[in-house]
N, C-alpha and C positions, 0 to 999 in steps of 0.2 A: 811560361803560360798559366793563371791560376783556376783553381775551380775549388767554386765556394758552394757548399752543403744548405741545401734551404731546407726549413723545417717549419713546421706549424704554428702558426702563432699562437700562443696562450688564448687569447681572445676569440680565435677562430674553433679551438675546440671548444671551448667554455660554449659558444654559439651553439654549436652543431651537438655536444650534452642538452642544452635547455630544449631542442626541437626535439630532438630523441625523446624527452621526459614529456614533452607537450602531446607526441605524438599519441605514445602510450595512454596520457589521461585522455586524450579525445577519442579512443577507443576503447576504454574501460567504461565510459559515458554513452557508448554508441547503443541506440535501441535495437540492433542489428547483430552485435557481438555477438559469438557462439561462447555459448556455456564451455567448452575447453577453453580458448582461449583467458576469459575472464579466470577460469582456473587459474592458470598462469601467471596471468597477474597477478593475483592474489599473494604470491608468493615473494615476490620483488623487494619486499621490506617497507616500500616507500608509504608512510602512512596515507599521504593525500592520493595518492592513486589506490589503494589500498581501499579507503572510504567510497571510492568512483564505484569501486569493483562491488564493494557492498550494498549501494544505492540501485545496480541496477537490477531491472526485472528479471533478465537472462540466467542470472545468477546461476548454478545450480545449488538445492536446498544443501547437498553437503560441505559445500564452499560457504553458505550462510553460515552453518554450524560453529565452522573455524570460526570464522569471523565474529560470534556475536558473543566469542570468549576470548576476543583480542584484548591486548594490553592498553590499546589508544581506546579513550572516549569515543572519539573521532568516529572508527571503525565500526565502534558499536551503532553509536548514533545512524551510520549511515543503513544499518543490518536494518534498523528502527523504523528508519526511514521509508525502507521497501516496501512495495504492496504487496509484492509476491514471498514476504517473509512469510514461514509458517506458522499457525496460532501457538503452537510449543515455542517455537523459539520466542515471539513475542513475548509469550507469559514469561520465558527466560529472562525479555529483558525489561519487565516489568518489577522485576526486582533488583533490578541492579542497582549497585552501590551508588552510582554517578547518577542525582538528580537531574543532568539534562537529555537522560538516553533515557529515564521514563520520564520524563515529558515528551519527547518524541515519541514514546511509546504512545502517550496520552493523547499527543496530535494525529496519533496513525487511524484512518477514517476503515482498513480493515481488523484494526485491534478486537476481538472478542468483546462483545458487551459482558461480558463477567467478568474481564481484567480491566474495562474500563471502570465500573461499579468497583470492584477494589483501588484503582488506583482514587478514585475522589474519599477515601481514606491515608491518603499519602502522607506523611510529613512535612513534604513540601508543600507549601501554598501552591506556589506555580504547578505544580504537576496538578493539583486535586482540581485547581478552576480550568486545567487544560481538559480532564478529563471529564471534566462536567461539561462544558462547551461542547464537544465532539459527542457525549452521550444525547443531549440534548438535539443536537442536528438533527442522528441519526432516530430518535424515537418521538421526539413531540408529537411530529406529524400524526408518524404512525399510531400513536394512543389517541388521537384526539379523533381519527378518523375511523379506527378501531369502537372508542365509545359511541361515536354515531349512529354505524350502524347498528349497533346492540339496542339503539334506541328506535331504529328502524328511520333514518332520519337518511333515505339511502343517495338521494341526491347531490345531499352536505359529506358524504361520505364518500361516497364518489371525487366529486371537486380535491379532499386531501388527498386521496388515495393518487388519483393523478398526480396533483405536486408532487407526494411523496414518492412515485415512477421516477419523475423526472429529476428529481433531486438525486437518488441514488444514482441514477445513470450518468450524472454527474460529477458527483464524490468518488464513484466505486468503479466505475467502469457499467458497458449497456450487456456486461455478462457475467456480473456479480450473481451469485446464490442469492443475494439480499433482492433484489430485483426481481429477480423471480416470483421470491413470495412474494413479494408490494403486486406484483401481474396476478398471483392467486388471489390477491382480496380483493382488486379490481375485480375480477372478472366473478368475484362471490355479487359484490355489489350490485352487479350489471344483471343480476337474475332474476330479482325480486322487481326489477323494474323491469321485466320482459324484454329483455336484450340477450337473449342467448345466443344469438349468433356472435356477435361481439367478444361475448362471456368465452365461447369456443374459441374463437379466434387470439385473445390473450392468454389462455389455458397452454395452446400450444406454444405460442412464445415462452411462457412459462415452464414447461417441461422441456422444451428445446436446448434454454440453458441449466436445469436443473441436471440433463444427460450430460450435456458437457463438460460441468463438475465431476461428474459420476456418482449424484446426487439423486435419491428416491422420490422423486417428487410425489 
């Protein structure tokens, strides 16, 4: 009686490997992924996987710091796209040799205004145009509202400040410090309109945002 030894099919082995890789990629992209898990995934050597880690808002700053200097531009782009990347790393990436990385820095709404202003002088015209567009989105409404407030056109300024708050909440998130600053301005424009109670409510919201971010209001 003969016996046959069964071996795994090459196709089955390949499918299993692909499923494992896909599972790791999904984990790296998951919004609830744990920081320590993302740290481990960042060391696996796969560029696409590492890019997903770089893009994840839960990735630790220490990991983002390493990935900001990764050999692959795709990974550095992931760090540039990440809304949780600290300003000091964004500033480093704004000087990246790869224009695609600098473009994504210019596209990131979390990029500090000073960095965006510097990128408007970039030697790549696409980076310049994107930095200008991002700056305009953030600043145009605010500047017009400030000008109206100085002219004591309070109702018109209020309308723009309210639009600014909504835009920043959609663009940066409701708990971003810039939203807190906009709320302060909206509160200030309500006071001369004899709407102190509304102004106080807005100040409470603004202070809560700034306190959550560890900022002094």
